[in-house]
BATORPA-402672 format. One record per residue: residue in three letters; x, y, z of N, C-alpha, C, O, CB in turn. Coordinates in steps of 0.2 Angstrom, whole numbers, plus 5000, padded with zeros to 4 digits. Last residue first. Glycine has a CB too. Layout:
N
ALAXYZXYZXYZXYZXYZ ...
//
This chain:
439
GLY494850234858494950164858495750154860495950094861494750134851 GLY494550374870494550334864494850264863495050234868494850364860 VAL494350434881495050414879495150394872495750394869495250364883 VAL492950464881493550514883494250514881494550564879493550504890 GLU492350364877492050434874492750464876492950504871491250464879 GLY492850264885493050254878492950314873493150324868492650194875 TYR492250274896492950304897493050294888493550334886493550264904 VAL490950234893491050304895491750334894491850394892490950304902 GLY491250104891490950134886490950224888491050264883490150094886 LEU491650064906492150074900491750104893492250124889492450014897 VAL490450064910490750114912491250124908491450174907490850124918 ARG489949954905489549994904490050064906489850114903488949984907 GLU490849854911490949864904490549924902490749944897490749814899 ALA490649864924491349904921491249894914491649934911492049864923 PHE489449804926489449874927490049894925490049944923489349894934 ARG489949674923489349714917489449784920489549824915488549684918 GLU490849644933491049654926490549684922490849724917491249604923 SER489749644945490349714944490649714936490649764933491049704950 SER488249614936488849604941489449654941489449704937489249534938 TYR486749564933487249624933487649624938487449634944486949684933 GLY486149434933486749464927486949524927487349544923486449464919 GLU484849464941485149414940485549444933485349484929484749344939 THR483849564945484549584947484949524944485549544943484649584957 ALA482549514943482749584940483449594942483549644940482349634943 ALA482549394951482649374942482849454940483349454935481749344938 ARG482449454963482949424961483149404955483649404954483049384963 ALA481049504961481549564963482449514962482949544960481349604974 ARG480349394959480349444954480849494955481049534951479749484954 ALA480449344973480749304966480749344961481149334957480349234964 GLY479749434979480349414981480749374976481349384975480349374987 MET478549434975478849494974479549474976480049504972478449544979 ARG478049304980478149324973478449374972478949364969477549334969 ASP478249314993478649274989478649274981479049244977478549214992 ARG477249404996478049424998478549374994479149384993478149415006 THR476249334993476349414990477049424990477349454985476049464993 GLU476149225002476149234995476349284991476749264987475549234992 PRO476149295014476849265012476849265005477349275002476949205015 SER475749425021475449385015476049355013476449395009475049435010 LEU476049495032475549455033475249415026474749385026474949495036 VAL477249575027477249535034476649465034476749415036477249585040 LEU476549645016476949605016477049545022476949485022477549635014 GLU475549725025475249695021475749635017475549575016475149745016 THR476549805034476149755037475749715031475749655033475649795041 MET477049865024477449825027477049785030477149725029477949865031 ARG475949955019476349915015476849855017476949805014476749965011 ARG475750035031475249985027475549935023475449875024474850035022 GLY476850105033476750055037476050005036475949945039476650095043 LEU476650175021477350145023477150095027477350035025477850185026 ASP475450245022475650195017476250155018476250095016475750235011 ALA475850345032475350295033475450235029475450185032474750325032 ASP476850425024477150385029476650335033476850285036477350435034 ASP476550375008476650425012476850385019476950325019475950475012 ASP476450284998476250364995476450415001476550475000475250374993 ALA477750174993477150194998477050264996477450304993477350185007 VAL478150044983478250114982477750144987477150144985478250144974 TYR478549874987478049924986478350004986478750024990477549904992 GLY479149754974479049784981478549824981478149834976479549804985 THR479149694963479749684966479649714972480049694976480349704962 VAL477749754960478049694957478749654959478749594958478249724951 GLY477249844967476849794964477149744961476749694959476449814961 HIS478449954958477949964963477349884961477149884955477550054962 GLU479949914958479449924954478849894958478749844961479649884946 VAL481350004963480749954967480249964961480050024960480449994977 ILE481850074951482250034955481949984960482149924960482650084959 GLY480550114949481050084943481650054947481749994945481350144938 ASP480450224961480050184956480450164950480750214947479450224954 LEU481150324967481550274966481050204963481250144963481850264974 THR480250434968480750434963481250384963481650384958481150494965 ARG479650404980479250384973479750394967479650354962478550444971 ASP480150344995480450384990480050374982480250324978481150364990 LEU479850235003479650295004479650344998479250384996480050315011 VAL479750065000480150125000479750185000479150184998480550124993 VAL480049895003479549935003479950015004480250025009478949915010 ALA480449744995480749814998480149854998479749854993481449854994 PRO480849564994480549634993480749684998481049675003479749624992 VAL482249464993481849504998481549564994481849604991482249525006 GLY483149394987482549374985482049404991481549374993482549294984 ALA484549434986484249394991483649374992483449344997484349414997 ALA484249534977484749474975484749424980485049364979485449494974 ALA483549634984483249594978483649534977483349474977483349644971 ALA484549654994484049634996483749604990483449554991483849674999 GLU485649734985485749664989485049644991485049584988486149674995 ALA484649824980484949774975485249714980485049654979485549794970 LEU484549904992484049884988484049824983483649774982483849944984 VAL485849954993485649894998484949864996484849814998485549915005 LEU486050064985486349984983486049934987485949884985487049974984 GLY485250184980485150124987485450054985485050004983484250114990 GLN485250294972485050224969484850174974484450134973485650204965 THR485150404979485050414973485050344969485050344963485350464971 GLU484050454994484550394990484550414982484050434980484350314992 THR483350525001483850554999484150514995484650534993484250585003 LEU482250485008482150525002482750544999482650584995481750585004 SER482250325016482550385015482250415008482050385003483250365014 PRO481550205021481050275023481550325019481250385019481050285031 GLN481550055015482050095014481550175015481250185010482450085007 ALA481549885022481149945023481650005022482150015025480849955031 LEU481349715017481849775018481449855017481149865012482649775013 LEU480649565025480649635019481249685021481549675026479849695020 THR481149465031480349465027480449525022480249525016479749475033 CYS482649395031482249435032481749445029481849445023482549475033 HIS483649305026483149275033482649325034482249315039483649275040 PRO484449375018483949325014483449285020483049235018484449265010 LEU485249445027484749475023484249425020483649435020485149525017 VAL486349385032485749405035485149415031484549385032485749465039 GLN487349385023487149325025486549335029486149285029487649295029 ARG487549535020487249485015487049415017486649385014487849485009 VAL487949575032487349595030487049545025486549525026487449665027 VAL489149505034488649495037488049515035487549485037488749495042 ALA489949565023489749485023489249495028488749475025490249445025 ASN490149695028489649685022489349615021488849605020490049685016 PRO490049705045490249695040489949675034489449645034490549675041 VAL489049825055489349765055489649765047489449815043488849705057 ALA488649955067488949945061489149865060489449845064489549995059 GLY487149905077487849945075488049915069487849865066488449935081 THR486049845079486649805078487149835079487649805080486649765073 PHE484649855088485049895083485749855084485849835090485149975086 LEU482949805086483649775088484149815083484249805077483649695087 VAL481449815093481949845089482649825090482849825096481849895090 SER480449775102480349745095480949775089480849765083479549765093 ASP480749825113480849745113480849725105481249685103480249715117 ALA480349955112481149935112481349865112481949845113481449975117 VAL479150005110479349945106480049935107480349895103479249965099 GLY478650135117478550075120478550005116478049965116477950075122 LEU479150255112478650215109478350145112477850115109478950205104 GLU480250265121479650305124478950275120478450265122479750395122 ALA481050155116480750145122480250195124479750175128481250155127 ALA481250225103480950155103480650135110480150105111481550105102 LEU481950335108481250345104480950285103480350285103481250385097 ALA483250285111482750325117482050325115481550315119482950405120 GLU483550235100483550195106483050235112482750205116484350175108 PHE483750365094483350335091483150265096482550245096483650315083 GLY484750435101484150455100483550415099482950415102484250485096 ARG485750345098485550345106484850385105484350365109486250385111 ARG485950375083485750305086485450305093485050265095486250265086 LEU486450485077485750465080485550425084485050425087485450465077 PRO487650445071487550505077486950495080486950505086487550575075 GLY487750275069487650345066487650395073487650365078486950345061 ASP487650115061487750165067487650235064487450245059488450155069 GLY486749955056487150015054487150065062486750055066486850055047 VAL485249895053485949875054486249935052486049965046486249795050 THR483849835063484249895062485049895062485449885067484049935068 LEU482449765063483149755063483549805059483549805053483349695060 LEU481149745070481449805066482249785068482549805073481049895068 ILE479949605071480549645074480949695069480949675064481049585077 ALA478449535077478849555073479449595075479449615080478549585069 ASP477449495085477949465086478549485080478949445079477749385087 PRO476349565081476649595089477349555088477849585091476049545097 CYS475549635070475949575070476549605075477049635074476249565061 HIS474749735072474449675068474749625070474549565071474549665061 PRO475349825079474749805082474449755078474049715081474249855081 LEU476649825072476649795079475949775080475849715081476849845085 LEU476249915061476449845060476349815065476049765065477049835058 ASP475850055065475450025060475749945060475249905059475650065052 ARG476650115076475950135075475650075069475050075070476050215072 ALA477950055075477650055081476850065080476450025083478050105085 VAL478250075061478350005064477950015069477449985069478949985065 ALA478150205061477650185056477650105060477150075061477850185047 ARG479250255068478550275070478050225066477450215068478350365070 LEU480250205060480150175067479450195071479250175076480750175071 LEU480150275049479950215049479850185056479350145057480350175045 THR480350405054479850395050479650325051479150305054479950405043 GLU481750395059481050415063480450385061480150345064480950485063 PHE482550385048482350325050481850325056481550275057482950305051 ASN482950445037482250465038482050405044481450385044481850465029 LYS484250495032483950435031483250415033482950355032484350395033 GLU484650625037484550615030484150545028483850535023485250625025 GLY485050595051484450635049484250625041483650615040484650705049 SER485650425054485850505054485250535049485050495045486650535050 LEU486250285055485750325057485850395059486150425064485450285063 ARG486550205039486750265043486050285046485550305044487150315038 GLY485850065035485950115033486150165039485950145045485350145028 VAL484449945033485249935032485350015030485050045025485449865025 PHE483049865040483349935039484049925039484349895044483049995043 ALA482049735040482649765040482749825037482449845032482949735037 VAL480749645048480749705044481649725046481949735051479949775048 VAL480349485050480949545051480949595047481249585041481649505050 PRO479449375060479549425054480049475055480049505060479049475052 ARG480449245068479949315070479949345062480449345058480249375078 GLY481049135069480249115070479949185070479449185072480049065076 ALA482549215073482249145070481549145074481449155080482749065073 LEU483449305078482849325075482449265071482149285066483049385071 THR484549225084484049285086483549305085483149315089484249325087 ALA485149175071484749115077484249165081483649155082485349075083 VAL485649285064484949235062484649195067484049175068485249185055 LEU486649305072486049355073485549325070484949325073486249425069 ALA487349205072487249215078486549265078486049265082487949245082 ALA487749205058487449155061487049165067486549135069487849115062 ALA488449325058487849325054487449265057486849285058488049305046 ALA489749295065489049355067488449345064487949375067489249425067 PRO490249195058489849175065489449235067488849225070490449165071 GLU489949195042490249225047489849215054489249215054490149285045 PRO490649085028490049095033490349135038490849125040489749035037 ALA491849165019491549105022491049125026490949185027491949065026 GLY492149285004492249265012491749195013491249175009491949335018 GLU491049374995491649354998491749315003491249315006491949405000 VAL490249424980490249394985490949364988491249324985489649354985 ALA490749584972490749514972490649474979490949504984491249494969 THR489649724974490249684976490149614975489649584976490449704983 GLU488149784964488549754971489249734970489449734964488249694974 ALA488449914953488349844954488549824961488949854964488749794949 SER487650064948488150024951488049954953487449934955488350054956 PRO486950114932486850074939487550044942487850014938486450024939 VAL487150244924487450164924487250164931487450204935488450154922 VAL486850354912486550324918486750254919486650214914485750324919 HIS487750494908487650424906487450394912487750394918488350384903 VAL487750664899487450624906487450544904487050524899486550664908 ALA488750754892488250704891488350664898488850654901488450654886 GLN488950924889489150884893488650814892488050824893489250924901 ASP488651034882488950984878489150914882489550874879489651014873 GLY488451134891487951104887488051054882487651044878487551154884 ARG489251074907489151114901488651104896488451044896489751114897 GLY488051074919488651094919488751114911488451154909489051054921 CYS486751104930486751114923487651114925487951134930486351194920 PRO486550984945486551054941486851044935487150994934486951124944 LEU485550834946486250864943486150944941485750954937486450814935 THR484450764947484750814953485350844951485550884955484950784959 GLY484350684938483750734938484050784943483850844943483050704940 ALA485250584941485250634935484950684936485250744934485050604930 ALA484650524950485150554952485450604946485850654947485750514954 LYS483650444943483450494950484050544951483950604952483250454958 ARG484150364936483950424932483650474937483450534935483450404927 SER485750324943485150304943484850374939485250424938484750284950 PRO487150354944486950284946486150274945485950214945487050264954 ALA487750444932487350444938487150384939486850354934486850494938 ILE489350534925489050464926488450474932488550514936489750404928 VAL490050634914489550624920489250574920488850564916489150664921 HIS491450694905490850644906490650654913491150674917490950574904 ASP492450784909492450774901491750734900491450744894493150734899 PHE492250914921492250854919492250834913491750864910491950824922 TYR492051044925492851014925492850954921493450924919493250994933 ALA490851064926491051084920491951064919492251054914490951174920 LEU490451034940490350974935490551004927490550954923489550954934 ALA490851164944491251104946491351054941491851024938490951084953 GLU489751244940490551264938490851204941491351214938490851324941 ALA488751184948488751184940489451214938489551184933488051234937 LEU489051224960489151134958489151144951489551104947488351074960 THR488751344959489451344961489551264960490051244958489551374970 ARG487351344957487751374951488551354953488951334948487651464951 ARG487051284968486851244962487351284957487651254952485951244961 ASN487351374978487751324979487651274972488151244970487451284986 ALA486351484974487051494974487551424974488051424971487151524980 GLU485151414977485351434971486051444969486451424964484951504970 THR485351374992485251324987485351334981485651294977484651314987 GLN485851425004486051454999485951404993486451384989486751494999 GLY485251455021485451415015485551455009485451515009484851365014 ARG486151545035485551545030485751495023486351485020485351645026 GLY487051565044486551505044486051515040485451505041486251485052 ARG488051655042487351675047486851625047486251635049486951745044 LEU488851575034489051585042488451615045488351605050489851645043 ALA488051585023488151525026488351525034488251485038488451495022 ALA488251725020487551685021487651625025487351625030487151665015 GLY489551715017489251765022488451735024488251735030489251845019 VAL489651635007490051625012489651675018489451645023490851635011 SER488851684996488651624999489051615006488751575011488951574993 ARG489651804994488951814996488751755000488651755006488451834990 ARG490751764988490851774995490251794998490151815004491351824996 THR490751694976490451644981490551694988490451664993490951574983 SER491151764965490651734965490251694970489651674970490851704962 ARG492351824970491951854969491251824968490851864970492051894965 TRP493151694972492851744979492351794975491951814979493551784984 ALA493351674959493051624964492851664970492351644972493451564965 ARG494151774954493551754952493151714956492551724956493551734948 PRO495251754963494851814962494251814960493751834964495151844959 LEU495851614959495651654966495051704966494451704968496251684968 GLU496351554949495651594947495451614955494851624957494951534942 ARG497451514954497451554947496851584948496751644948497551504939 PRO497951444964497851514965497751544960497851604959498251554968 PHE496151404970496951434971497451414968497451344968497151424977 SER495051344967495251394962495851424962496251454958494851444962 TRP494851254977495151224970495251274965495551264960494751154967 ALA494551344987495051324987495351274981495951274981495051284993 ILE493251394981493751444981494351414983494851434981493551504986 HIS492651294983492651314977493151364977493551364972491951344975 SER492551274996492751204993493051234985493451204981492051134992 LEU491651375001492451375002492851314997493451314995492551365010 PRO490451334995490751384992491551394994492051414990490451454994 ILE490251205002490351214994490651264992490951264987489751204990 ALA490351245017490851195012490851195005491351175002490551135014 LEU489151295018489851345019490351285014490651305009490251355028 ASN488251205017488051275014488751325014488851365010487451315018 ILE488651095025488851095016488751165014489051175008488251045012 ALA488251135037488951145035489151135028489651165026489251105039 PRO487051075037487051145034487851165035488051215032486551205040 TYR486350925034486950955035487151025035487451035030487350925032 VAL485050955031485350895036485950925039485950935045485450835033 SER485051045019484451045026484851005032484851025037483551015024 CYS486150985012486151045014485651065020485951095025486051075010 TYR485650865005485850855010485950925014485850925020486350815009 ALA485150904992484550884996484950875003484450865007484150824993 LEU486250954987485951004988485350974993485151014998485751044981 LEU486950834983487150864988486750924991486750944997487850894986 ASP486650684980486350744979486450784985486150784990485750744978 THR487850574974487650604980487150664978487450704973488250624984 HIS488550534964488350474968487650524973487150504974489250434973 TRP489250564949488650594953488250554958487650544956488150624949 THR490650524944489950494944489750534950490150554955489850404946 LEU491650604930491350604938490750554939490350554934491050684940 VAL493250594923492550574923492250584930492650574935492550504921 CYS494650654913494150654919493550644919493250674915494150714922 ALA496150654906495450634906495050624912495250584916495450574903 ALA497150804908496950744909496250724908495850764909497150724914 GLY497350934907497250914901497150834901497150804896497650924896 ASN497951004917498450974914498050924907498350884904498950914919 ARG496851064924497351104922497951074918498451114915497651114928 ARG495950954925495751014920496551054918496751064913495151074926 SER496450894935496350854927496150924921496350934915495550774928 TYR496650964946497250944942497150924935497650924931497450904946 THR495350974948495751024945496551014942496851044937495751074950 ALA494950844950494650884945494850944944494650964939493950894945 ALA495750814963495750784956495450824950495850814945495450734957 ALA495250904970495750924969496050884962496450914958496150914976 LEU493850854972493950934969494650944967494850994963493751004975 GLY494050734978493850744972493950814967494050814961493150734973 LEU494650794990495150754986494750744979495150754974495250684990 PRO493550864996494150894994494650854990494950884986494550925001 GLY492150804986492450834992493250864990493450884984492450774998 LEU491350764977491550814976491850854983491850914984491050834973 THR491650584970491450634977491650704974492050704969491950614986 HIS492250514961491750494964491350524968490750514970491950444966 VAL493250534947493050544953492350534955491950534950493150614953 HIS494550454937493750444939493650464946493850434950493450364938 VAL495650494926495450494932494650484934494250514931495750554934 LEU496750384915496150414917495850424923495850374927495750394913 ASP497850334915497650354908496950404908496750444904497350284904 ALA499050364926498450344924498250364918498450414916498150364928 GLY500450304933500350294925499650304923499550264919500550234923 PHE500750314946500250254943500250264936500150214933499450254945 ASP501450434947501750374948501450314947501750264945501850364954 LYS500450524941501050504937501350454939501750414935501450544936 ALA499550524950499250504944500050484940500050434937498750564941 VAL500250564962499850494963499750474955499950424954499050504967 ALA500450694958500950654959500750574959501050534956501350684965 GLY499250744956499550734951500150684951500250654946499750784949 VAL498750764969498550714965498850694960498950634958497950724963 SER499850864973499850794976499450744970499750684968499550794985 ARG499250964965499850954964499950874966500150834962500350994967 PRO497950984971497950964964498750944962498750904957497651034960 THR498150924986498250984983498050944976498050884976498951014984 ALA497350855002497650834995497650904991497150944992497250764991 TRP496650845015496950905013497450895006497950925006497250955019 SER495250765017495850775016496050835015495650875014495950745011 LEU494050705031494150765026495050765024495450755029493950845029 HIS493050565033493650605034493750645028493550635022494250555035 TYR491750495043491950525037492550555039492750565044491450565035 ASP491050445054491550415052491950445045492350415042491350345051 GLY490450605060490350535060491150495059491650505061489850525054 VAL491350725050490650705053490550625054490550585050490250725047 ALA493050705052492450755051491850725055491850715061492250775043 ARG494750685054494050645055493550715054493750765057493950615064 ILE495950715041495650735048494850715049494450735044495750805050 ALA497250655031496650685032496450675039496650645043496050655027 PRO498450615018498250645026497550675026497350715022498750715028 ALA497950485005497950555008497950575016497550545019497450595005 LEU498350335000498050365007498250425007498750435008498350335013 TYR498150234987498550284989498050324995497450334994498650334983 THR498250064982497850104985498450164989498950154992497350044991 ARG497949944968498449974972498050054975497650084971499149984967 THR497049784969497049864967497649914971497649914977496249884970 GLY496949664973497049684965497149754965497349774959496449664960 PRO495649704985496149664982496349684976495949714972496049594982 THR495649854991495249814987495849774985496449804984494849854981 PRO496449905009496249905001495849844997495749795000496949894999 TYR495649985022495849915019495749925012495249945010495449855022 THR495550075036495550075030495950005027496549995028495650135027 GLY495650105050495350025047495350035039495149995037494550005050 ARG495750265051495850205053495450145052494750145053495750215059 ALA496250345035495650335039495850265045496150215043494950315034 ARG496650455022496850395027496350405034496150455037497650405028 PRO495450455007495850495013496050425018495650375019495150565018 ALA496050394993495650394997495850445003496450465003495450334998 LEU496350324976496650374980496050404985495550424983497050444976 VAL496550174969496150204972496450264977496750244982495850164975 ALA496950094952497150124959496650164962496350194959497750164959 VAL496949974941496450004946496850034950497149994954496049974948 GLU497049904924497349914930496949974935496650014932498049934929 HIS496049764917496249834918496749844924496749804928495649894919 GLY495449644913496149654913496349724912496749744908496449624907 LEU494049624920494249634912494949644909495149654903493849704911 ALA494449614933494349564930494349564923494649514920493849554932 THR494649754936495249724936495149634932495649604930495449724943 LEU493349804934493949824928494549774929494949764925494149904928 GLY492749744944492449734938493049754932493049724927491849774938 GLN493449794955493449724954493249714947493549664944492949704958 ALA493149924954493749914953493849854952494349834949494049934957 LEU491749934954491949954949492749924949492949904943491950024950 SER491649894970491349854964491649864956491749814952490649854964 VAL492350004975492549944975492349894970492749854967492349924981 VAL491450114971492150124970492450044970492850024966492450184976 SER490250074977490350064969490950084967491150064962490050114966 THR490450054990490349994986490350004979490549954975489749964988 THR490750204992491150144995491150084990491650054988490950135002 VAL489450254990489950274985490550234986490950224981490150344986 GLY488550174999488550174992489050194986489050184980487950194991 ASP489550135012489050175011488950145001489350104998489150265013 ARG490550105026490150045021489550095019489050115022489749955027 ASN492150145030491450155029491050105023491250075018491350225028 PRO493450105031492950045032492350085032491950045035493049995038 THR493350125011493350085018493750125024494250155023493650015016 TYR492850305007493150235006493050185012492850205017493850235004 ASN492550455001492250405005492550355003492650344997491650395004 ASP493150524991493250564999492850505003492850515009492750664998 THR494050474978493450464982493550494989494150484992493250384983 VAL494650414962494650454969494050454971493550454967494950524968 GLN495450284953494850314956494850354961495150324966494350284958 LEU496250284938496450314945495750334948495550384946496950374944 VAL496650154928496150194930496250214936496250164941495550174929 ARG497350114914497550114919497150174922497250234920498150104919 LEU496849984901496850054904497050054911497050004915496250084904 PRO497049894887497049904893497149974895497650004893497449854896 ARG496149934872496849934874496749924882496249964884497350004872 THR494949954868495049894866495849894868496049834867494949884860 PRO493650054876494250054873494649984873494649954878494750114877 ALA491950024871492450034875493150034872493150004867492349994880 THR490850134862491250094861491850094866492150134867491550104855 LEU489050174861489650194864490150134863489950074864489650204872 ALA487750154857488250194852489050194855489450224852487850274851 GLY487250094867487350054860487750094856488150074851486650044857 PHE486850194877487550144876487650084870488150054869487450094883 ASP486650344874486550284871487050244871487550254867486350294865 ALA486350444889486650424883486550354881486350314886487450434883 PRO484650494896485250454895485650454889485350444883485050404897 ALA484050664896484050594891484850564893485350594893483950614881 PRO483650714912484050734905484050674901484150624904484850754905 LEU482050734919482750704919483050724912482650744908482650614920 THR481150814932481150814924481950784923482450804926481050904920 PRO480850704947481150774944480950764935480750714932482150774945 PRO479250654956479950644952480250694946479850724942479950574948 PRO478950764970478750734963479350704958479850744957478250794959 PRO479750704986479450754981479250724974479250664974480050804979 SER478950614999479350634994479050674989478450674988479650574991 VAL478550685014478150645007478650665004478950715005477450665004 ALA479050745025478650685026478450645020478150595020478150705029 PRO480850785023480150795022479750735023480050685021479850825017 ALA482550755032481850755026481250755027481050735032481750695022 SER500950585011500950635018500250675016499950715020501850695020 LEU500250455004500350515004500150545010499650545013500050544999 HIS500750275002500350325006500750395003501350395001500350315015 LEU500450104995500750164994500350234999499750244999500650174987 MET500349945000499950005001500450055001500850065006499550015008 
//
């Protein structure tokens, strides 16, 4: 390893840009060296990390070389077969870290690895440094827009300050005066606690213009993109789950034994405001448990609001029906999911929700609250897209009490995910790379 020093009801579906025609894209015929740059990486278990690891696995299997540049964090582990560069970083929110790499240091990594293309997955300090390096040096650079940053501003107000300050930082020193003129009002407003959605949208649009092409993991994600350049194509490429690894996990077996004989509603995700877990907890207490008192809400994940949710479960009188596991390895999640009755996803900020794919592969139907995820969860076929909080509870209750419906939806969900592997994911991404670097 190498080192460097939410509202109650989902919004209406957005107007989406037309995705690129993959039939017209041609993957490079020569092996590539791809440098993936991400501000989120192991040991964090989130959609960005999963996508980075899955793409690295797929590209490597197809004969390409991959390196990852990520913040240094305790417990970071490399993806097998992938060179890993760790940039100095400090702990920020929860388990996330912020690095202070510069465009020059990213360039040093790209040169050391011999990168043909830089693939940025986040617009944090590392991703922006990589974009700036690429722009200044004419290096091929692609972005995957995983996260709707504007939607997160209400949950994490610090983003209102981070967006303009990051813009200033990545403009230093050549374009600093222009960047300061365009963002100084946003900085002042953020310091006074005011949101700056439109100003942030303009700033992010400037950042998007740094990239040759943009990938979105879903049509919903594509619809949240601020406008970049007019000639910039948007390619919708769903991320794939990582390859199954490892032997049976004792922790998984113990958890399955604890749940044996009970209907299990699973929630997998970070216990933070944007995941809307409180809505799920209240729906379980209000709607599900009166009809199915032996059901249990299996809560897999950790986060800053965990203690508050534990207290709320006790306040609602359902503490014995909610199991908080804390953070667990991905292998444990995969081995437990097949034993769950359904997966509940109350978040309104997901752009793909890779755990939905994990559940589908396990034959587990899902109930989601976000209408813009229809298509990822096909309503009435692979699960339900609830209309509102009350409908979320009704749909969960229906699946728990109807084994025939549950089994039919689970089988269709599994069939829908078959064949979409890390290699297939990588093949589609290579089509985008081919547009940038040619054959």
